[in-house]
C-alpha positions as CSV (number, residue, x, y, z in Angstrom):
1,M,-13.0,-145.3,8.2
2,R,-10.1,-142.9,7.6
3,L,-10.8,-139.5,9.1
4,A,-10.1,-136.1,7.4
5,S,-7.1,-134.9,7.7
6,L,10.2,-140.7,28.4
7,A,12.3,-142.8,26.5
8,A,13.4,-144.2,30.0
9,A,11.9,-147.5,31.3
10,A,11.5,-148.5,34.9
11,F,12.2,-151.8,36.4
12,L,8.9,-153.7,36.5
13,F,7.4,-151.1,34.1
14,A,7.9,-151.4,30.3
15,A,6.3,-150.2,27.1
16,P,4.9,-153.0,24.9
17,A,6.8,-154.5,22.0
18,F,6.4,-152.9,18.6
19,A,3.1,-154.1,17.1
20,Q,2.4,-155.1,13.5
21,Q,-0.1,-153.0,11.7
22,V,-2.9,-155.5,11.8
23,E,-2.3,-156.4,15.5
24,V,-4.5,-154.9,18.1
25,T,-3.0,-154.9,21.6
26,P,-4.2,-153.1,24.8
27,L,-1.1,-150.9,24.8
28,V,0.9,-149.5,21.8
29,N,4.0,-147.5,22.1
30,A,4.9,-144.1,20.6
31,E,6.9,-145.6,17.8
32,W,3.8,-147.7,16.8
33,L,1.7,-144.6,16.8
34,K,4.1,-142.5,14.8
35,A,4.2,-145.3,12.2
36,H,0.5,-146.0,12.0
37,A,-1.5,-142.8,13.0
38,A,-2.2,-142.0,9.3
39,D,-3.1,-145.6,8.4
40,E,-6.5,-146.4,6.9
41,N,-9.0,-147.4,9.7
42,V,-6.9,-146.1,12.5
43,V,-8.6,-143.3,14.6
44,V,-6.5,-141.6,17.2
45,I,-8.5,-139.9,20.0
46,D,-6.8,-137.2,22.0
47,I,-8.6,-137.2,25.4
48,R,-6.2,-134.7,27.0
49,D,-8.0,-132.0,29.1
50,K,-7.1,-128.3,29.1
51,V,-4.7,-128.4,26.1
52,G,-5.3,-124.7,25.5
53,E,-4.1,-123.9,29.0
54,T,-0.6,-125.3,28.4
55,D,2.7,-123.8,27.2
56,L,2.8,-126.1,24.2
57,G,2.9,-123.2,21.8
58,E,1.4,-123.2,18.3
59,L,1.7,-127.0,17.9
60,P,-0.2,-128.5,20.8
61,Y,-2.0,-131.4,19.1
62,L,-1.0,-134.9,17.8
63,A,-0.9,-135.3,14.0
64,H,-3.9,-137.3,12.7
65,A,-5.9,-137.1,15.9
66,V,-9.4,-136.0,16.8
67,V,-10.0,-134.3,20.1
68,A,-12.5,-135.5,22.7
69,P,-11.4,-134.3,26.2
70,Y,-12.1,-136.8,29.0
71,A,-13.7,-134.2,31.3
72,S,-15.9,-132.4,28.9
73,Y,-16.7,-134.5,25.8
74,G,-19.4,-136.6,27.6
75,W,-17.6,-139.8,28.3
76,R,-19.3,-139.9,31.7
77,T,-22.5,-138.4,33.1
78,E,-24.6,-138.3,36.3
79,I,-27.5,-140.8,36.3
80,D,-30.0,-140.9,39.2
81,G,-27.7,-138.8,41.3
82,V,-24.7,-141.0,40.8
83,P,-21.7,-139.3,39.1
84,G,-19.4,-140.8,36.5
85,Q,-21.8,-143.2,34.8
86,I,-21.6,-144.3,31.3
87,P,-24.3,-142.5,29.2
88,A,-27.2,-144.4,27.7
89,D,-26.1,-146.7,24.9
90,A,-27.6,-144.6,22.1
91,D,-26.1,-141.4,23.5
92,I,-22.5,-142.7,23.9
93,A,-22.7,-144.4,20.5
94,R,-23.6,-141.1,18.9
95,L,-20.7,-139.3,20.6
96,I,-18.3,-141.9,19.4
97,G,-19.7,-141.9,15.9
98,D,-19.4,-138.1,15.8
99,L,-15.6,-138.7,16.2
100,G,-15.6,-140.6,12.9
101,V,-15.4,-144.1,14.5
102,D,-17.2,-147.0,12.8
103,G,-17.1,-150.7,13.5
104,D,-14.0,-151.3,11.4
105,D,-11.7,-148.8,13.0
106,H,-8.7,-149.4,15.3
107,V,-9.1,-146.7,18.0
108,V,-6.0,-145.5,19.8
109,I,-6.6,-143.4,23.0
110,V,-4.0,-140.7,24.0
111,P,-4.0,-139.2,27.5
112,W,-1.3,-136.8,28.9
113,G,0.3,-139.8,30.7
114,T,1.3,-137.7,33.8
115,D,0.2,-140.1,36.5
116,S,-2.1,-143.0,37.3
117,S,-5.1,-140.8,38.1
118,E,-4.8,-138.9,34.8
119,F,-4.0,-142.1,32.9
120,A,-7.3,-143.5,34.2
121,G,-9.1,-141.3,31.8
122,A,-7.7,-143.4,29.0
123,T,-8.5,-146.7,30.7
124,R,-12.1,-145.5,31.4
125,V,-12.6,-144.6,27.7
126,Y,-11.0,-147.9,26.7
127,W,-13.4,-149.8,29.0
128,T,-16.3,-147.9,27.4
129,F,-15.3,-149.1,23.9
130,K,-14.9,-152.7,25.2
131,Y,-18.3,-152.5,27.0
132,L,-19.9,-151.4,23.8
133,G,-18.5,-154.4,22.0
134,H,-15.6,-152.7,20.1
135,D,-12.5,-154.8,20.6
136,A,-10.2,-152.9,18.2
137,V,-9.0,-150.4,20.8
138,S,-5.6,-149.5,22.3
139,I,-4.0,-147.0,24.6
140,L,-0.8,-145.1,23.9
141,D,1.4,-146.3,26.8
142,G,2.8,-143.2,28.4
143,G,0.4,-140.9,26.5
144,W,1.5,-137.5,25.2
145,R,4.7,-137.7,27.4
146,Q,6.1,-140.6,25.5
147,Y,4.8,-139.3,22.1
148,D,6.4,-135.9,22.5
149,A,9.6,-137.3,24.0
150,Q,10.1,-139.6,21.0
151,G,9.5,-136.9,18.4
152,G,5.9,-137.4,17.5
153,E,4.6,-135.0,14.9
154,R,2.8,-132.0,16.4
155,V,0.2,-129.8,14.6
156,A,-1.7,-126.6,15.2
157,E,-5.2,-128.0,14.8
158,P,-6.8,-131.4,15.4
159,V,-8.5,-133.4,12.7
160,T,-12.1,-132.5,11.9
161,P,-13.9,-135.8,12.0
162,V,-16.5,-137.0,9.5
163,A,-19.4,-138.5,11.4
164,A,-19.9,-142.3,11.1
165,T,-22.3,-144.9,12.5
166,F,-20.9,-146.6,15.5
167,P,-22.4,-150.1,16.1
168,L,-23.4,-151.4,19.5
169,N,-22.9,-154.9,20.8
170,V,-23.0,-154.3,24.6
171,R,-21.1,-156.8,26.7
172,K,-22.9,-156.6,30.0
173,E,-20.5,-159.0,31.7
174,L,-17.9,-156.2,31.8
175,R,-20.0,-154.0,33.9
176,G,-20.8,-154.8,37.5
177,T,-24.0,-153.5,39.2
178,T,-25.0,-153.0,42.7
179,E,-27.0,-156.2,42.5
180,D,-23.8,-158.0,41.3
181,V,-21.9,-156.6,44.3
182,L,-24.7,-157.7,46.7
183,A,-24.5,-161.2,45.2
184,A,-20.7,-161.2,45.5
185,L,-21.0,-160.6,49.2
186,E,-23.1,-163.8,49.4
187,N,-21.1,-166.0,47.0
188,G,-17.6,-164.9,47.8
189,T,-16.6,-163.3,44.5
190,K,-13.6,-161.1,45.2
191,L,-14.1,-157.3,45.4
192,I,-11.1,-155.2,44.5
193,D,-10.9,-151.6,45.8
194,A,-8.6,-149.5,43.5
195,R,-8.7,-146.4,45.7
196,P,-5.7,-145.2,47.8
197,H,-5.1,-147.1,51.0
198,D,-6.4,-144.2,53.2
199,Q,-9.8,-144.3,51.5
200,H,-9.9,-148.1,51.6
201,V,-9.4,-148.2,55.4
202,G,-11.7,-145.3,56.0
203,N,-9.2,-142.6,57.0
204,S,-10.4,-140.3,54.2
205,K,-13.1,-140.2,51.5
206,S,-14.1,-138.7,48.3
207,P,-16.5,-135.7,48.4
208,V,-19.0,-137.7,46.2
209,V,-19.2,-140.6,48.7
210,R,-21.6,-140.3,51.7
211,I,-19.4,-142.0,54.3
212,E,-15.9,-143.3,54.9
213,G,-15.1,-146.9,54.5
214,T,-15.3,-149.7,51.9
215,I,-17.4,-152.6,50.8
216,P,-17.0,-155.4,53.4
217,G,-14.2,-157.9,52.7
218,S,-12.8,-156.0,49.7
219,L,-9.1,-156.2,48.8
220,N,-7.0,-153.2,48.0
221,I,-4.9,-152.8,44.8
222,E,-4.1,-149.1,44.7
223,H,-4.4,-147.6,41.2
224,S,-1.0,-145.8,41.7
225,S,0.7,-149.2,41.8
226,L,-0.3,-149.9,38.2
227,Y,1.2,-147.0,36.3
228,S,4.6,-145.4,36.7
229,G,4.3,-141.6,36.6
230,E,8.0,-141.3,36.8
231,Y,8.6,-143.4,33.7
232,A,5.3,-142.8,32.0
233,S,4.7,-146.6,31.5
234,F,2.0,-149.1,32.5
235,A,2.7,-152.1,34.7
236,T,3.9,-155.4,33.1
237,P,1.8,-158.5,33.3
238,E,4.3,-159.9,35.8
239,T,3.9,-156.9,38.1
240,I,0.1,-157.1,37.9
241,A,0.1,-160.8,38.6
242,A,2.3,-160.2,41.7
243,L,0.0,-157.5,43.0
244,A,-3.1,-159.7,42.5
245,E,-1.4,-162.6,44.2
246,G,-0.3,-160.4,47.0
247,V,-4.0,-159.7,47.9
248,G,-5.1,-163.2,47.4
249,L,-6.7,-162.9,43.9
250,A,-5.9,-166.0,41.8
251,A,-5.2,-165.9,38.1
252,G,-8.6,-166.1,36.3
253,E,-10.6,-165.8,39.5
254,N,-13.9,-163.9,39.4
255,N,-13.7,-160.4,40.7
256,I,-15.4,-157.0,40.6
257,V,-13.2,-153.8,40.8
258,F,-14.5,-150.5,42.1
259,C,-13.4,-147.1,43.4
260,N,-15.5,-144.0,44.0
261,T,-17.0,-143.4,40.5
262,G,-15.5,-146.0,38.2
263,H,-12.5,-143.8,37.3
264,W,-9.6,-145.4,39.3
265,A,-11.3,-148.7,39.0
266,S,-10.8,-148.7,35.3
267,I,-7.1,-148.7,35.9
268,A,-7.5,-152.0,37.9
269,W,-9.9,-153.4,35.4
270,F,-7.6,-152.6,32.5
271,A,-4.6,-154.2,34.3
272,L,-6.4,-157.4,35.4
273,H,-8.7,-158.0,32.4
274,E,-6.7,-156.6,29.5
275,V,-3.0,-156.7,30.3
276,A,-3.0,-159.7,32.7
277,G,-5.7,-161.5,30.8
278,N,-8.2,-162.3,33.6
279,E,-11.5,-162.4,31.5
280,N,-13.5,-162.8,34.7
281,T,-13.0,-159.2,35.8
282,A,-15.9,-156.7,35.8
283,M,-16.0,-153.0,36.7
284,Y,-18.6,-151.5,39.0
285,D,-18.8,-148.0,37.6
286,G,-21.3,-146.8,40.2
287,S,-18.7,-147.8,42.8
288,M,-18.7,-146.2,46.3
289,A,-20.7,-143.2,45.2
290,E,-23.6,-145.5,44.4
291,W,-23.0,-148.2,47.0
292,A,-22.8,-145.8,50.0
293,A,-25.7,-143.7,48.9
294,D,-28.1,-146.2,50.5
295,P,-27.5,-146.4,54.3
296,A,-28.9,-149.9,54.3
297,R,-25.9,-151.2,52.4
298,P,-23.0,-152.4,54.6
299,I,-19.9,-150.4,54.9
300,Q,-16.7,-151.7,56.5
């Protein structure tokens, strides 16, 4: 449904090649978005937070985009005391439908692109679409930074969406649960901690996690290694493969990624599952906030 109306590249980091109109890839570049934002059945979702608090002047929005800020739109919620969870299926489907997205649309998600932690908002929303069974979704590599640097059209007001019906086809295999992690400890499935090294080794912790430490035997791929804040660009498949191999994760090997609340973990999931093509990667969105809440669960 059609809605109402850093050019630099780092070594080992690169924007994806220009995509054809009908092609859906995990990442699209600013030139692709400039060429296709107004296309039929392309819905651009601007998830940038606090746009009104910037110095972008009278034209702070992307042309042809609807607005759904990551922190305030309702992409994540607290469930049973665990923060950062995906809302109930019907609730999140309604929120997406309210943005004018139906089952035929190619969704393009746009963050600020400032650093890996902020970019994780885009990967988390992307994971949400994939988990709900919507495969036609991409992220603008480099986010607003690349769009603005390459002369993307700016407007005073975002698009007002026309509500649509968003269909659900939940893919449970993409979401890890506490029970899945407990099983992984028994069967040897690799667990990937996407948090900073200091949190992984227990030198510090998030305020939402009860105690320092990690899930026993987990491997550490820091989220910051997967997105270049300097060049506003996501890691290449080769870089991701090298990082995975460096911690002993083989190509195609079963694994579950986690962090504190499923935010940073979405960066690792996106890298491994979508960019590098490991379809056996799931994300534990409860992560350490849920795992550590029960003192009976082991902490390393």
